[in-house]
Every structure is written in C-alpha cells, then in structure tokens.
C-alpha positions in Angstrom: -29.3 -7.2 -19.0 -27.0 -8.0 -21.9 -24.2 -5.5 -22.5 -23.9 -6.5 -26.2 -27.5 -5.6 -26.8 -27.7 -2.4 -24.8 -24.3 -0.8 -25.3 -23.1 -2.8 -28.3 -23.4 -0.1 -30.9 -21.8 2.5 -28.6 -18.9 0.1 -27.7 -18.0 -0.6 -31.3 -15.4 2.1 -31.0 -12.2 0.6 -29.7 -11.3 3.8 -27.8 -14.7 4.0 -26.1 -14.6 0.3 -25.2 -11.0 0.7 -23.8 -12.2 3.7 -21.6 -15.2 1.7 -20.3 -12.9 -1.3 -19.5 -10.5 1.0 -17.6 -13.4 2.5 -15.6 -14.8 -1.0 -14.9 -11.4 -2.2 -13.7 -11.2 0.8 -11.3 -14.4 0.1 -9.5 -13.1 -2.4 -6.9 -11.0 0.4 -5.3 -14.1 1.6 -3.5 -14.1 -1.6 -1.4 -10.8 -0.6 0.2 -10.1 2.2 2.7 -10.7 5.0 2.9 -14.2 4.4 1.4 -14.0 0.8 2.8 -17.3 -0.3 1.3 -16.5 -4.0 1.9 -19.8 -5.3 0.5 -19.0 -3.6 -2.9 -16.1 -6.1 -3.5 -18.7 -8.9 -4.1 -20.2 -7.1 -7.2 -17.4 -4.7 -8.2 -16.0 -7.1 -10.9 -19.4 -7.8 -12.5 -19.3 -4.9 -15.1 -15.7 -5.9 -16.1 -16.8 -9.5 -16.4 -19.8 -8.7 -18.5 -17.7 -6.4 -20.8 -15.1 -9.1 -21.4 -18.0 -11.7 -22.0 -19.5 -9.4 -24.7 -16.2 -9.1 -26.6 -16.6 -10.1 -30.3 -13.3 -12.0 -30.3 -10.8 -13.4 -27.8 -8.3 -10.8 -28.8 -10.7 -8.0 -27.9 -11.5 -9.7 -24.6 -7.8 -9.7 -23.8 -7.6 -6.0 -24.6 -10.6 -5.5 -22.2 -8.6 -7.3 -19.6 -5.5 -5.2 -20.2 -7.5 -2.0 -20.1 -9.3 -3.0 -17.0 -6.1 -4.1 -15.3 -4.7 -0.6 -16.1 -7.7 1.0 -14.4 -7.4 -1.4 -11.5 -3.7 -0.7 -10.9 -4.0 3.0 -11.4 -6.9 3.4 -9.0 -5.3 1.2 -6.4 -2.0 3.2 -6.6 -3.4 6.7 -7.4 -1.7 8.1 -4.3 1.7 7.5 -6.1 0.9 10.1 -8.8 2.3 13.1 -6.8 5.6 11.2 -6.3 6.1 9.2 -9.6 4.0 11.4 -11.9 3.7 10.0 -15.4 5.7 6.9 -14.4 2.7 5.8 -12.4 0.8 5.5 -15.6 3.6 3.5 -17.2 3.6 1.0 -14.3 -0.2 0.7 -14.4 -0.1 0.0 -18.1 2.7 -2.7 -17.8 1.1 -4.5 -14.8 -2.4 -4.2 -16.3 -1.4 -6.6 -19.0 -1.5 -9.4 -16.4 -5.3 -9.4 -16.6 -5.4 -10.0 -20.4 -5.4 -13.8 -20.1 -8.0 -13.6 -17.3 -10.4 -11.7 -19.5 -9.8 -14.1 -22.3 -10.8 -16.9 -20.0 -14.0 -14.9 -19.1 -15.0 -14.9 -22.7 -14.0 -18.5 -23.2 -16.3 -19.7 -20.4 -19.1 -17.2 -20.3 -19.7 -16.0 -23.9 -22.3 -17.3 -26.2 -21.1 -19.3 -29.2 -21.4 -18.1 -32.9 -24.9 -19.4 -33.1 -26.0 -17.5 -30.0 -26.2 -20.6 -27.8 -25.7 -19.8 -24.1 -22.9 -21.7 -22.3 -23.7 -25.1 -21.0 -24.1 -25.8 -17.3 -20.9 -27.7 -17.3 -19.0 -24.6 -18.7 -20.6 -22.4 -16.1 -19.7 -24.7 -13.3 -16.2 -24.8 -14.7 -16.1 -20.9 -14.8 -16.8 -20.8 -11.1 -13.5 -22.6 -10.6 -11.4 -21.4 -13.5 -12.1 -17.6 -13.3 -11.3 -17.2 -9.5 -8.2 -19.4 -10.1 -7.1 -17.2 -12.9 -7.6 -14.1 -10.8 -5.5 -15.6 -8.0 -2.7 -16.4 -10.5 -2.7 -12.7 -11.5 -2.4 -11.8 -7.8 0.4 -14.3 -7.3 2.5 -12.9 -10.2 2.0 -9.3 -9.2 2.8 -10.1 -5.5 6.4 -10.6 -6.5 8.2 -7.7 -4.9 9.9 -6.7 -8.1 6.5 -6.0 -9.7 5.3 -3.8 -6.8 4.1 -6.4 -4.3 0.6 -7.5 -3.2 -0.9 -4.1 -2.5 -4.7 -4.2 -3.3 -5.3 -7.9 -3.2 -9.0 -8.2 -3.6 -9.4 -10.3 -0.4 -7.8 -7.5 1.6 -11.0 -5.5 1.2 -12.6 -7.7 3.8 -10.4 -6.6 6.7 -13.3 -5.5 8.9 -15.7 -8.4 8.3 -15.4 -10.9 11.1 -16.5 -14.0 9.1 -13.9 -13.1 6.5 -11.2 -12.8 9.1 -12.1 -16.3 10.3 -11.6 -17.5 6.7 -8.3 -15.7 6.5 -7.1 -17.8 9.5 -7.8 -20.9 7.3 -6.4 -19.8 3.9 -5.1 -16.3 4.2 -6.0 -13.4 2.1 -5.7 -15.8 -0.9 -8.8 -17.7 0.1 -10.7 -14.5 0.5 -9.8 -13.3 -3.0 -10.8 -16.7 -4.4 -14.2 -16.6 -2.8 -14.9 -12.9 -3.6 -14.1 -13.5 -7.3 -16.3 -16.6 -7.2 -19.2 -14.5 -5.9 -18.7 -11.9 -8.7 -18.7 -14.6 -11.3 -21.9 -16.1 -9.9 -23.6 -12.7 -9.9 -22.4 -12.1 -13.5 -23.9 -15.4 -14.6 -27.2 -14.6 -12.9 -27.3 -11.2 -14.7 -26.2 -12.4 -18.2 -27.5 -16.0 -18.4 -30.7 -16.0 -16.4 -31.8 -19.3 -17.9 -28.8 -21.0 -16.3 -29.4 -20.0 -12.7 -28.4 -23.4 -11.2 -24.6 -23.0 -11.4 -24.7 -19.4 -10.2 -26.9 -20.3 -7.2 -24.8 -23.3 -6.5 -21.7 -21.1 -6.5 -23.3 -18.7 -4.0 -24.4 -21.5 -1.8 -21.0 -23.1 -1.8 -19.3 -19.8 -0.9 -21.8 -19.3 2.0 -21.3 -22.9 3.2 -17.5 -22.4 3.1 -17.7 -19.2 5.2 -20.1 -20.9 7.6 -17.9 -23.9 8.0 -14.9 -21.7 8.7 -16.9 -19.7 11.3 -17.8 -22.9 13.1 -14.8 -25.1 12.8 -11.7 -22.9 12.4 -9.7 -22.9 15.7 -9.8 -19.7 17.6 -6.6 -18.2 19.1 -6.0 -19.3 22.7 -5.5 -16.5 25.3 -2.0 -16.4 26.7 -1.6 -13.4 28.9 -1.5 -9.6 28.1 1.0 -7.0 27.2 0.8 -3.2 27.4 2.2 -1.7 24.2 2.8 2.0 23.6 2.8 3.6 20.2 4.6 6.9 19.7 3.4 8.9 16.7 5.1 12.3 16.4 3.2 13.6 13.4 4.7 15.6 10.5 8.0 17.0 11.8 10.6 18.3 9.4 14.2 17.1 10.0 15.6 14.1 11.8 16.8 16.1 14.8 13.5 17.8 15.5 11.6 14.5 14.9 13.8 12.8 17.5 13.2 15.6 20.0 9.5 15.3 19.6 9.6 11.5 19.9 11.7 11.8 23.0 9.2 14.3 24.5 6.3 12.1 23.8 8.0 9.0 25.2 8.8 10.7 28.5 5.0 10.9 29.1 4.9 7.1 29.3 6.8 7.0 32.5 4.8 5.3 35.3 2.3 3.7 32.9 3.7 0.2 33.3 4.2 -0.5 29.6 6.0 -3.6 28.3 7.2 -2.2 24.9 7.3 1.2 23.2 7.2 1.3 19.4 8.4 4.2 17.3 7.6 4.5 13.6 9.6 3.9 10.4 12.6 6.2 10.0 12.1 7.5 13.5 15.9 7.8 13.9 17.8 9.4 11.1 21.4 8.5 12.2 23.3 5.3 12.7 23.4 4.8 16.5 27.0 3.6 16.4 27.9 6.9 14.8 25.7 8.9 17.3 26.3 7.4 20.8 24.6 10.5 22.2 21.3 9.4 20.7 21.8 5.8 21.9 22.4 7.2 25.4 19.2 9.3 25.3 17.2 6.2 24.1 18.7 4.1 26.9 17.7 6.8 29.5 14.2 6.8 28.1 14.1 3.0 28.5 15.1 3.3 32.1 12.6 6.0 32.9 9.7 4.2 31.3 10.7 0.7 32.4 10.3 -0.7 28.8 12.4 -1.6 25.8 12.0 0.8 22.8 11.8 -0.5 19.3 13.1 2.3 17.0 13.7 2.3 13.3 17.0 3.7 11.9 17.1 5.0 8.3 20.8 5.8 7.7 24.1 4.7 6.3 25.5 2.0 8.4 29.0 2.4 10.0 29.9 -1.3 9.9 29.1 -2.0 6.2 28.5 0.0 3.0 25.1 1.4 2.0 21.9 2.8 3.5 19.6 0.4 5.5 16.2 0.7 7.2 16.7 -1.2 10.4 14.4 -2.0 13.4 16.6 -1.8 16.5 15.7 -2.7 20.0 17.0 -0.5 22.8 17.0 -1.4 26.5 18.1 0.4 29.6 21.8 -0.3 28.8 21.5 0.8 25.2 21.0 -1.2 22.0 20.4 -4.9 22.9 22.0 -6.2 19.7 18.7 -7.2 18.2 18.5 -5.8 14.7 16.3 -6.4 11.7 17.2 -4.9 8.3 14.3 -4.4 6.0 14.2 -7.2 3.4 11.5 -6.1 0.9 12.1 -2.7 -0.4 9.5 -0.4 -2.1 10.2 -0.3 -5.8 11.1 3.2 -7.0 10.6 4.6 -3.4 13.6 2.8 -1.9 15.3 1.4 -4.9 14.9 1.5 -8.7 14.6 -1.9 -10.4 17.1 -2.2 -13.3 18.4 1.3 -12.6 20.4 1.4 -15.8 17.2 1.0 -17.8 14.7 2.8 -15.5 16.8 5.3 -13.8 15.1 8.1 -15.7 12.3 7.8 -13.2 14.3 10.0 -10.9 13.9 12.9 -13.4 10.1 12.8 -13.5 9.3 12.2 -9.8 10.5 11.5 -6.3 12.1 8.1 -7.1 15.0 6.9 -4.9 18.2 8.7 -5.8 20.2 5.8 -4.1 19.2 2.2 -3.7 18.7 1.1 -0.1 20.3 -2.2 0.9 18.3 -5.3 1.7 18.5 -7.4 4.9 19.0 -11.2 4.5 16.7 -12.8 7.1 13.8 -12.2 9.4 14.5 -11.8 13.1 12.7 -12.6 16.3 13.5 -10.2 19.2 13.1 -10.7 23.0 11.6 -7.5 24.3 11.5 -7.9 28.0 10.6 -11.1 29.9 8.4 -13.5 28.0 7.6 -11.2 25.0 8.9 -12.3 21.6 8.3 -9.8 18.8 8.6 -10.1 15.1 9.4 -6.7 13.4 8.4 -5.7 9.9 8.9 -2.4 8.1 6.3 -0.5 6.2 5.4 -2.2 2.8 6.4 -5.6 4.2 3.0 -5.9 6.0 1.4 -6.4 2.6 3.2 -9.7 2.2 1.3 -12.5 4.1 4.2 -14.9 4.0 6.4 -12.6 6.1 4.0 -12.6 9.1 3.3 -16.3 8.6 7.0 -17.2 8.9 7.4 -15.0 12.0 4.4 -16.7 13.6 5.8 -20.1 12.7 9.0 -19.0 14.4 7.1 -18.5 17.7 6.6 -14.7 18.0 4.0 -13.5 20.5 3.5 -10.1 18.8 3.8 -8.8 15.2 5.1 -5.3 15.0 5.2 -3.1 11.9 6.9 0.3 11.7 5.7 2.5 9.0 5.6 6.0 7.5 3.3 7.3 4.9 4.1 11.0 5.4 4.4 11.5 1.6 0.8 10.4 1.1 -1.0 12.1 4.0 -3.9 13.5 2.0 -4.6 10.2 0.2 -6.3 6.9 1.0 -2.9 5.2 1.5 -2.5 5.6 5.3 -5.9 4.0 6.1 -5.4 1.3 3.5 -2.0 0.5 5.0 -3.3 0.4 8.5 -6.1 -2.0 7.5 -3.6 -4.7 6.4 -2.7 -5.4 10.1 -6.2 -6.9 10.7 -5.6 -9.5 8.0 -2.0 -10.4 9.1 -3.3 -10.8 12.7 -6.2 -13.0 11.7 -4.0 -15.1 9.4 -1.4 -15.9 12.0 -3.5 -15.8 15.3 -1.1 -13.2 16.7 -1.9 -9.6 17.7 -0.5 -6.9 15.4 0.8 -3.4 16.2 1.1 -0.9 13.3 3.1 2.1 14.5 3.6 5.0 12.2 5.4 8.4 12.2 2.4 10.4 10.9 -0.6 8.1 11.0 -2.6 5.9 10.7 -1.4 3.8 13.6 -3.5 0.8 14.7 -3.5 -2.3 16.9 -5.4 -5.5 16.4 -6.0 -8.6 18.5 -5.2 -12.1 17.4 -8.5 -12.4 15.6 -8.0 -9.3 13.6 -10.4 -7.1 15.7 -9.3 -3.6 16.3 -8.2 -2.6 19.8 -8.9 1.0 20.7 -9.0 3.8 18.2 -6.8 4.5 15.2 -4.3 7.4 15.6 -5.2 9.5 12.5 -2.9 11.5 10.3 -3.5 14.7 12.3 -2.4 13.2 15.6 0.9 13.8 17.4 0.6 11.8 20.5 1.2 8.5 22.3 -1.3 5.7 23.0 -1.1 2.7 25.2 -3.0 -0.5 24.3 -3.8 -3.5 26.5 -3.1 -6.3 24.0 -4.3 -9.8 24.7 -1.6 -12.3 23.6 -2.5 -15.6 22.0 -1.1 -19.1 21.5 -1.8 -21.8 19.0 -1.2 -22.3 15.3 -3.8 -21.3 12.6 -4.4 -23.5 9.6 -2.9 -20.8 7.4 0.3 -20.9 9.4 0.4 -24.7 9.3 -0.5 -25.3 5.7 0.6 -22.0 4.0 -0.7 -20.7 0.7 -2.8 -23.8 -0.2 -5.5 -21.7 -2.1 -2.7 -20.7 -4.5 -1.7 -24.3 -5.0 -5.4 -25.2 -5.6 -5.7 -22.4 -8.2 -2.6 -23.5 -10.0 -3.9 -27.1 -10.0 -7.2 -26.0 -11.6 -5.3 -23.9 -14.2 -3.0 -26.8 -14.9 -5.9 -29.2 -15.3 -7.5 -26.7 -17.7 -4.3 -26.5 -19.7 -4.1 -30.3 -20.0 -7.8 -30.5 -20.9 -7.4 -27.8 -23.6 -4.3 -29.5 -25.0 -6.0 -32.9 -25.2 -9.0 -31.3 -26.9 -6.8 -29.6 -29.5 -5.1 -33.0 -30.2 -8.5 -34.7 -30.7 -9.7 -32.0 -33.1 -6.6 -32.4 -35.2 -6.9 -36.1 -35.3 -10.6 -36.0 -36.3 -10.2 -33.2 -38.8 -12.5 -33.1 -41.9 -11.9 -35.8 -44.5 -10.5 -34.6 -47.9 -13.1 -33.5 -50.5 -11.9 -35.9 -53.2 -9.5 -38.9 -53.7 -5.8 -38.1 -53.7 -4.1 -37.4 -57.0 -2.4 -40.4 -58.6 0.5 -41.0 -60.9 0.3 -42.9 -64.1 1.2 -46.0 -62.1 -1.8 -45.5 -59.9 0.2 -44.7 -56.8 -0.6 -41.6 -54.7 1.3 -38.6 -55.8 4.1 -37.3 -53.6 4.8 -33.7 -52.9 6.9 -32.1 -55.5 5.8 -34.6 -58.2 
C-alpha cells in the first residue's frame, strides 16, 4: 500500500501530517515494558518510514522526522509529565529534532524520483545499511548524559528474547538497535516497493543469519561458583527515619539465611553516616547478625566536602568498610539542571532539582566478603552500557544497581528500568542485581535470564536469590561499541560519496546555450565590461 495514494489528499495539511508523524513516532513505545510487546519493535517504525518516504520534498521529510522524534521521545518519557509538566514537551521537541536528518535519508533512499521511477536495487541495498546507521547515530547523540541519556534505545526492547541477548553479548544494545531498524526498513521496502523484493528479502535473511551465527558461535559465560544475594525493598515509606526503621526490620529477617551480600535501594539512608554514627552502628550490628556485608545508598550532604552526593557505601560488621562510590551520571532536571542560569525556570513548573547534586569522579570495584567483587551503579546509570562494560573489564563478579522510582509508581517506568538489567548482564557476561526502594526489583544471571520473580511496586519485603557467578570476557566487553563505529563508517562513506557526486555534477554541468560575448577585438568579454 502506498501512503501517498491512499492518504495523500488527507495529508496535504501540514498540521494533519505533523500529527500523524508524531503518532507514528510514538508507536515503538509499545515494544517496551510495561506492554513489552517485543515483536512489535520489528514493524513499529514502518508507518514512520512510509510517511517520510512519501514526503513531497526533503524538507517535508525532515519535518516528518522531527515530528516523529517528538512523538517518540514524549511516549518514551511520558512518565515525567507529572514531575516536569510542560517542560517534558519542550525536551521532547528539542530532542525530536535529532530524527530530522534520518527521515531526510529515508526519502533520499526509498522515495520514487520525479518521474515516478522506483529506487534501484542498489539504492535499496544501500538503504539497508544507511538507515540503520543513521538511527544508531541518533541514539549515540542522545545517549550523551547532558541530553537525557540512552533511555529507550530501540534494541533495549529485546530484553526478554534469548537470541537477542546472545547478540547483545557480541555487540551490545547497539547491535540490537542496528538489526531491529534493518528489519523495519526491509519490511517497509516489501510494503512500498513490492517489485523490488530482492533487497528486502536479502536484508531479512542477513539479519536472521547474523542472529543464528551469534546463537551458535558467541561464547557463553563460564560458571564460577554461586552467591546468595538478598534484596531489601521497603516500599513507599515517607521520611528517611521511618524508611530506615523499615529497612532495618526487614533486614533482621535475613539472619540465619546464609546470605553473602545484602543490597538496599537508592536513597535508602538519608543522612551522612559520618554525621550519624548511631546509624552506622545499627548497620554494623545488622551486618554482624546476618553475617553479610550491606550495600546501602546515602543521599545526603557530605561532611568531608561540600555538596549533596548519592553514594553507594559498603558496611561490614565493624562499620563502613571505606568502599564508597559516588554517582557519576546524574539525572538531568531530577538531580541537577543543565545550564541552570538558562533553564532554572524548570523548577517553577515542576519538581525539578532545587539544588544540583555533585558528581563522582570514577567507578569503583568493592570487595564484599571473601571472593565477591561487586560493581555498584546508581539508578539511571544502568541505562548506559559503557558503565557496566567498564566494570566487567575491571574484573567484577557481580553488577549491582541501586534505584528508586517512587515518583513514578503508577507508570511504566519501574518495569522499564528493571528490564535494563537483563541487557547489561548479557552484554557483560556478569549477573546483575537491581535493588529498589519501591519496586520493581529484579535479578538476572550472566546470560540475561531472570532469576526468580520481580518484586513489584506493591511489595514491602526481602528476597534472597541464588545467583550463579560467571567468568570469561564477552566480545562486547573486549571490543566495545564496534556497531557504532561501523555505523559512523557507513555514514562517513556516504558523506564522501555524496560529496564526490556533487563535485562531478558541477564539473559536468550543462554547456552554455550560445557562444560567449566578444569585444570588438574578438576576445571574450570580461565581467564588468
């Protein structure tokens, strides 16, 4: 079906077309938790691609990309609306512009020419490389922490698909995004250019072959012992003192259960332990009674330096062990306001940070008991694949994330956040513990498979997980973000090719219609004469 023929008259209105583009851009959100329709990701971009392909001009295609990007970002971050209100729309509009060049490329490679000739097979084959690469470039730019981070990367929708997790061990979530977009492009070609099925079918076959090869040849994590990990989830409790009391009560239940590590959620302690030695003493007593170190998270003004930090602190039977990790990547507007002098007005229209948190300077590997090396991350940092990759490269046995999504309990955010642990585990070949204050808490093995049940947003309890540890190095840990490098190489080659084509067209421009004007001496006239 051709959009231009079926909906063309209706889409002549720029406003209607913009609304349709925004709706088309929002469709991929259904592939993520809570709906978690993972299969939907492989066709969710098709309406957006077909719309951009049908644009009458490149400029209109770029507008379709911007509008679709707005819809994508708004749908993916809709749970921020109660906190940031109208500013959520502003952010979605600004970041949506990143998809304008991508949609322009869609029209450039998939649209018919002025005579109605369908794209050549060569152009369609190129589209299967260029368009996924363009999408990956967009994800790369928006993954910068200052632009909100990589929440909602398309490949992350495949967190529960075992073959996809195997692919993640090879090329990370980047490779998954690349292949998911390639399938969408192939499907769009099958729908819009049925006479050119060969490139589309070839793209689908290549994607299937890649997934099959990863399934067969990608190294699997090597078993290397087990650890009993306890997660303490107090639920929604108002006030830092009452929360601590509830966490203490729940932790006491773990005595005699032979656990190796107890993990509390983000902001589980509301005071600096150096300023509150009574709390440090109570935590040490809990460690002695349970026989395990406790990883807590302190959200408070530090006594030894200025500013408020979010810090993962390991506490043993004798008190804090000295292992401390200060959160490095802060949530824009939630924990700090970028360019506060310019954007500080966000605090007047929503629940933006009144004071900027301070950043840590480096990642930390902690020794939690004999033979257990853990790599802590805090909340939003689990969305960044490079952070868990670096910890795995530093030799951790277990990735641990402390989180709190208490402000977004009734949204899809808690489930979405918990799902990211599966990808980080599969990418690194290390088990992953996601412990929260209010749900959803989850644990995954080194292949990304879920261990036990999630602790939902209604739970106030503890859970103990037998976690198989693993050894070895995945290709993603060893080679890093190579799919991004490949995508940038493809786009660079495209730029060089387009530049050379432009130069050739200028050199072989149309000949003048008549001989040049001449002077009375029969020499060519010069400008100004």
